[in-house]
N, C-alpha and C positions, 0 to 999 in steps of 0.2 A: 103432584101438579099444584100450582098455586090456585087459590080461590079466585074465581072470576069476579071482576068489579063492574059496577055500573059504568055506562059510557058518559063521557062529558059531552057538552054541546059540540065542541070542536071535532070529537071523534064521530059523533052522529052525522055531522055534515060531511066528514071524510068518507064514511060508508055510503051515504046517500048519493054523493057525487059519483061514486063508482057503481051505482045502481044495485046496492045491497040493501036489504031490509034491516034497518038498524034495530028494530024491535026483537030480532032473532039472535042478536049477537051481544056478547059480553067481552070485556077486555081481559086478557090474561097477562100480557106483558107489553110494555112499550120500550122500544130501543131508539137510538138516535136516528136510524134510517128506516125503521119499520115498526109495524104494530102486529101483534098476534091476537086474534080474536077467537072466541069459541062460539060455535053455533049451538044454541040452547036445545034445538029440536034433535039434531043429528049427532051432537057431541063431537063434531069435526072441528079441527083447528084450521084457521084461515090466516095466512101471513100476507100482508100487503105492504109494499114499499111506500114510503112517504113521498 
C-alpha cells in the first residue's frame, strides 16, 4: 500500500463539505474521478467520487 499523504486545502474542503472530519483522514490516491482516503484511527479506506 502507498504511504498516505497529508491533505491539501482543496481535499480538506472536499471532506468537510461531505461531513467527514478531515483531521482523521490521509490521502492514499487521487484519480480523475475519485479520491481514496485512509482513516487514521480505524485504518479503513474511503473512496469518494469527485
